[in-house]
C-alpha positions in Angstrom: 128.4 66.5 101.5 126.9 68.7 104.2 128.3 71.8 102.5 126.3 71.1 99.4 123.0 71.1 101.3 123.1 74.8 102.4 124.2 75.9 99.0 121.4 73.9 97.4 118.9 75.4 99.8 120.1 78.9 99.3 120.0 78.5 95.5 116.5 77.1 95.8 115.4 80.0 98.0 117.0 82.5 95.5 115.3 80.8 92.5 111.9 80.8 94.1 112.0 84.3 95.4 108.9 86.4 94.4 109.4 88.8 91.5 107.5 92.1 91.4 105.7 92.7 88.1 106.5 95.9 86.2 104.7 99.0 87.5 102.7 99.6 84.3 101.6 96.0 83.8 98.1 96.6 84.9 97.7 99.6 82.6 99.1 97.7 79.6 96.8 94.7 80.3 93.8 97.0 80.7 94.6 98.8 77.5 95.0 95.5 75.6 91.8 94.1 77.0 89.9 97.3 76.1 91.3 97.1 72.5 90.3 93.5 72.1 86.8 94.2 73.4 86.4 97.2 71.1 87.7 95.2 68.1 85.2 92.4 68.8 82.4 94.8 69.2 83.3 96.5 65.9 83.4 93.0 64.2 80.0 92.2 65.5 78.6 95.6 64.4 80.0 95.1 60.9 78.4 91.7 60.5 75.4 91.7 58.3 72.3 89.9 59.3 71.7 88.6 55.8 75.0 86.6 56.0 73.4 84.5 58.8 71.8 82.1 56.3 75.2 80.6 55.4 76.8 78.8 58.3 80.2 79.3 56.9 79.9 83.0 57.7 79.2 82.3 61.4 82.9 81.7 62.4 84.1 85.3 62.6 81.1 86.6 64.6 81.2 83.6 66.9 84.9 84.1 67.5 84.3 87.8 68.1 81.6 87.0 70.5 83.7 84.6 72.5 86.9 86.6 72.5 85.1 89.9 73.2 83.1 88.3 76.0 86.2 86.9 77.6 88.2 90.1 77.3 85.3 92.1 78.6 84.9 89.8 81.6 88.6 89.9 82.3 88.5 93.7 82.1 85.6 93.9 84.6 87.4 91.6 87.0 90.7 93.5 86.6 89.1 96.8 87.3 87.1 95.5 90.3 90.2 93.9 91.7 92.2 97.1 91.4 89.4 99.0 93.2 89.3 96.3 96.0 93.1 96.5 96.5 93.1 100.3 96.5 90.6 100.5 99.4 91.9 98.5 102.3 89.1 96.6 104.0 90.3 97.1 107.5 87.7 95.7 110.0 84.7 95.9 107.6 84.6 92.1 107.4 84.4 89.6 104.6 80.7 90.3 103.9 81.2 94.0 103.3 84.2 93.3 101.1 82.2 90.7 99.1 79.2 93.1 98.7 81.6 95.9 97.6 83.2 93.6 95.1 79.9 92.6 93.6 78.8 96.2 93.3 82.2 97.0 91.6 81.7 94.1 89.2 78.2 95.3 88.4 79.3 98.9 87.8 82.2 97.9 85.5 79.9 95.6 83.5 77.4 98.4 83.1 80.2 100.7 81.9 81.4 98.2 79.3 77.9 97.4 78.1 77.0 101.1 78.0 80.0 102.0 75.8 78.5 100.0 72.9 
């Protein structure tokens, strides 16, 4: 019975070992989020204001607004996080890192909003 414990522990360690994501995962995710944001913006641009009178026509623009907003927000956070990981903070401290992250978030949000 004592022989089963080390085997179980080694199997558990092996099963819970961290797995590295594919190298191009961030680029694929960023591309997908960009496409979703652009499609949502195109959907909102194509929506006619005269159709607003009928509530049945509100579903597509509302969905485009929610999905596009979520994808845009995720894209901003992803780009800011990538920038934060690329520059090692060193001894700057947590305050400097937080300020830099907020500036990155603001810059990325302006880029996305400026595109449309």
